[in-house]
C-alpha positions in Angstrom: 52.3 10.9 -76.3 53.0 7.9 -74.2 56.2 6.2 -73.3 56.7 2.4 -73.8 56.2 1.8 -70.1 52.9 3.8 -70.0 51.7 2.0 -73.2 52.5 -1.4 -71.6 50.7 -0.4 -68.4 47.7 0.8 -70.4 47.6 -2.4 -72.4 47.7 -4.5 -69.2 44.9 -2.4 -67.6 42.8 -2.8 -70.8 43.4 -6.6 -71.0 42.5 -7.0 -67.3 39.3 -5.0 -67.9 38.4 -7.3 -70.8 38.9 -10.4 -68.7 36.7 -8.9 -66.0 34.1 -7.9 -68.5 33.9 -11.5 -69.9 33.5 -12.8 -66.3 30.9 -10.1 -65.5 28.4 -11.0 -68.3 26.7 -13.5 -66.0 27.1 -11.5 -62.8 25.1 -8.3 -62.7 26.7 -6.9 -59.5 30.2 -7.2 -61.1 28.9 -5.7 -64.4 27.7 -2.7 -62.4 31.1 -2.4 -60.7 32.8 -2.6 -64.1 30.5 0.1 -65.5 31.5 2.4 -62.6 35.3 1.9 -63.2 35.1 1.7 -67.0 36.2 5.2 -67.7 39.4 4.6 -65.7 40.2 1.4 -67.6 39.5 2.8 -71.0 41.4 6.0 -70.5 44.4 3.9 -69.3 44.2 1.7 -72.4 46.2 2.8 -75.3 44.0 4.8 -77.6 46.1 3.8 -80.6 45.0 0.1 -80.3 41.3 0.9 -80.4 41.2 3.8 -82.9 40.8 2.8 -86.5 40.3 5.4 -89.2 39.4 4.7 -92.8 39.3 7.6 -95.3 37.4 7.6 -98.6 36.9 10.3 -101.1 34.1 12.0 -99.2 34.0 10.2 -95.8 35.9 9.4 -92.7 35.0 6.2 -91.0 36.4 5.8 -87.5 35.7 3.6 -84.5 33.5 5.2 -81.8 35.1 6.6 -78.6 33.8 7.8 -75.3 34.5 11.4 -76.4 31.9 10.9 -79.2 29.0 10.4 -76.8 27.4 13.9 -77.1 27.8 14.1 -80.8 26.5 10.5 -81.2 23.5 11.3 -79.0 22.8 14.4 -81.1 22.9 12.3 -84.3 20.4 9.7 -82.7 18.0 12.4 -81.6 18.0 14.2 -84.9 17.3 10.9 -86.8 15.0 9.3 -84.2 11.8 9.5 -86.3 13.5 8.4 -89.6 15.4 5.4 -88.1 12.6 4.2 -85.8 11.1 2.1 -88.6 14.2 -0.1 -88.9 15.4 -0.1 -85.3 14.1 -2.0 -82.2 11.5 0.0 -80.2 13.4 2.3 -77.9 12.4 4.0 -74.7 13.0 7.7 -74.0 15.7 6.7 -71.4 17.7 5.2 -74.3 18.4 8.7 -75.5 20.3 9.9 -72.4 24.0 10.6 -72.2 24.5 7.9 -69.5 22.9 5.2 -71.7 24.9 6.3 -74.7 28.2 6.2 -72.6 27.2 2.7 -71.4 26.6 1.6 -75.0 30.0 3.0 -76.1 31.6 1.1 -73.2 30.0 -2.1 -74.4 31.1 -1.5 -77.9 34.7 -0.8 -76.7 34.7 -4.1 -74.9 33.6 -5.9 -78.1 36.3 -4.1 -80.0 38.9 -5.2 -77.5 37.6 -8.8 -77.9 37.7 -8.3 -81.7 34.0 -9.5 -81.8 32.6 -6.3 -83.4 33.5 -2.8 -84.5 31.3 0.2 -84.6 32.4 2.9 -87.0 31.0 6.4 -87.2 30.5 7.7 -90.7 31.7 11.4 -90.7 31.3 13.8 -93.6 34.8 14.9 -94.5 33.9 18.5 -95.3 31.6 19.2 -92.3 33.0 16.7 -89.7 29.4 15.8 -88.6 28.2 12.2 -88.0 26.0 11.2 -91.0 25.7 7.5 -90.1 27.2 4.4 -88.5 28.4 1.1 -89.9 29.0 -1.9 -87.8 30.8 -5.2 -88.3 29.5 -7.7 -85.8 29.6 -11.4 -84.9 33.1 -11.7 -86.4 34.4 -15.2 -86.8 38.0 -15.5 -87.9 39.8 -18.7 -89.0 38.7 -21.0 -91.8 35.0 -19.9 -91.7 35.7 -16.1 -91.7 32.3 -14.4 -91.5 30.6 -11.4 -90.0 27.4 -9.4 -90.2 27.3 -5.9 -91.6 24.8 -3.3 -90.3 24.5 0.3 -91.2 22.3 3.4 -90.8 22.4 6.8 -92.5 20.7 10.1 -91.6 17.6 11.2 -93.5 19.4 14.2 -94.9 22.2 12.1 -96.5 20.4 9.3 -98.3 20.6 8.9 -102.1 24.0 10.5 -102.3 26.1 7.4 -102.6 27.5 7.8 -99.1 26.6 4.4 -97.8 27.9 2.7 -101.0 31.2 4.4 -100.4 31.2 3.4 -96.7 30.3 -0.3 -97.4 33.0 -0.6 -100.0 35.6 0.8 -97.7 34.5 -1.5 -94.8 34.5 -4.5 -97.2 38.1 -3.7 -98.2 39.0 -3.3 -94.6 37.5 -6.7 -93.7 39.2 -8.6 -96.5 42.6 -6.9 -96.2 43.1 -5.9 -92.5 40.8 -7.7 -90.2 
């Protein structure tokens, strides 16, 4: 639990990090410095502001966090062969814990900017990751659009899980986004 003052300090730290991250996109040395201090900034930032949970009958959809890195890496390794047909060609170094933590940091910055959201799809009974669903390139205002991408593990296809997840995300986009 955090007090109001701690929450305000965390919000300020997170906002400062986002401003620096925007500035760093064109400056590789600053991007590296931000990567080194990202854990500090994100642990300071109020977890409540980034964590979104959507529950369905059989699934829990929640935004990815740094603490999910090992479980997410395990999911990717287990489904490497199955998903390789639809994903860009990856190198072996892409399946390292450092690379996954870096990707989660990037996703967190995008979530803070409200440009994209990466949700883990968790089986409600087992608690394991069975897939991901991502809303990206979010444009708010009169145009209101986004892209939706998803992937599901080989063992869980043809069970209606993705239909359930897409319907939940659609409702979230039209009601809460």
